[in-house]
N, C-alpha and C positions, 0 to 999 in steps of 0.2 A: 243277243247277249242278255244276261240277267242284270237287274239293277246292281250297280257297284258303287261303293263309297270310294271317293277319290279326294285326295288332299292336294291342293295347289298352293304353292308359294308365290306371292306376288310382291314385287318390289320396284322402286323407282328412285333414281338419283339425278334426275334432269328435269328442269322446268317445275311445273306445279306438281310436286311429287305426290302429295296426298290426293289431289284432284285426279292425277293419273291412275293411282291405285284404285280409288273409288269408281272411276270410269270403267276400269277393267271388270270390277265386280258387278257393276250395273249391266255391263254387256253380257257377262256370264249369266246373270239372272234372267235375261230375255232369250237365251239360246234354246234351241229346240232340243228336247230330251235331256235337259240339264236342270236339276233342282238344287239351288244353293241352300244348304241346310244351316250352316253356321259360318260366321265371319269372326275372326279373332280381333283382339285389340290391334291397334297400329303401333309399331315400334320404329324408333329411329336408331340407326347404327352408323358407325364410321365405316367407310370402305375397307374391305379386308384383303389380305394376301392369302392366296390358296396354294398350299404345297410349295411355298417359296417363290411362286410366280409373281410378276409385277402386279401390284394391286390395282383396284379400280380407281379411276379418277373421277373428279366431279364432286358434287355435294354429298352430304350424308344420305344414306338410304332410308326410305320409309318402306317398311315391310309388313306383311300380314300373311296369314294362312286362311284358306277357305276350304270348308268341307262341303262337297257336293255329291249328289247321287245322279248316276247316268246309266243308260243302256248302251252308250256309244263305246265303240272299240277304242283302245288306247291311242292308236295312230290317228283316229278321227279327233279325239280330244287334243292331241298334240297340234294338229292342223288348225283347230279352232283357236288354241292359244297363240299360235303364230299369227293368225288372222287378226286377233284382238291387238296383239303387239303392233302389227303394221297399221292398223286403223288408228292407233294412238300415236303414230309417228316414229316408232322404233326403227332405227337403221342399224344394221349389223356391220359396222365399219371395221372393227377389230375385236378380239376376244374380250378385253376388259373396257371397252368403250362405255362412256356414260349411256344410260338408257332411260327413255321416257317411261317405259314399263317393261317388266320381265316376268313372264308367267312360266313356272316350272311345275312339272308333275312330280310331287314328292312321293306319294304312294297311290297305287291304283289297286284297291282291294288288297288281296294278299298275293298279288302277282309279282314275280321277278321278271323283268324284261331287260334284255340287253341286245340291242341291234345298233346299226350305224347311226340311227336317228334318235334313239330313246334309251335311257337307262333308268330303271325304276327298281328299287327305291333310288331317289336322287342321290348322286354322289355327295359325300361330305355332310349328310344331314346331321350326324351325331356331333360333328365338330362346329356346327354353325348355330350360335345362339340365336341369330336372326331368323332361324327356322324353328328351333326348339321352343323358344318362348311363345310365339303365336300358336304353335302346334299344341302346347300345353293348355292354351285357352280353349281350344275346340275339341281336343281329344285328351283329357287329363289322364285317362286310364289306358292309353293306347298301348297295344302290344303288336309287334311285327316279328314273325319268326321267333327267335329266342330273345328278342330285345324288349325289355320292360321300360317303356319310355318314361314312366313315372319316376324311375331312378335317374334317368338322364336329365330330367328337369331340375333336379336338385343340384346339378353341376353348372347351371347357367351363371355366367359372370354378369351380374346385374349392374356392374360399374361400366360395362361396355355397351349396354343396351338400355334405351329409355322408352318407357311406355308413354304414348301420347294420350292426352286427355280426350281426343277426338274419337267418336264412335261412328260406325257405319250407319 
C-alpha cells in the first residue's frame, strides 16, 4: 500500500486523562510504519449525547487529533489502535463506559470504508466539536469528498469546548 494520510481522534475521560492521551500518541510515534506528522492542541469537553442515546459518564473528556502517515492497511491500523487502548487499560464494559483512552480512525486518506468493524469517515464527525476543533488545528484546509471543513470549523461552539494550555 502507498503512504496514506490518516487522521485519528484520541480521547480520555478516566484517570489521568491528559497523560493517557499523550501516552497513546507516544506509543503511536514508536509504531512500525507509522509517522506522526502533526498533533493538535488538547481540548476539554463535557460528555455528549449522540442521537438521543444515553450520554457518556465520568469526567470531562480530553481530546485531540493526530495526523499520521502510514503504509499499513486500515484494518491493521484499527488493530493497532485497539492494542494501544488495551495497553493503557481500556476495558469495553458497555457502549458509553468511561474510558482511559479511545482511538478512532476519523479519516483514512480519501477512502470510504464500511464493514462490521470499521466505518470511515468516522460517524458524526461533522456534529462533534471535539473532533472538528482539533482537526482544524492539524488540517485547516481539509476537504473530503464534497465537504469543505474550513466552513465546518466556523460552526464550532467555543462555549462547549476549551483549549488546554498544555502542548504535546
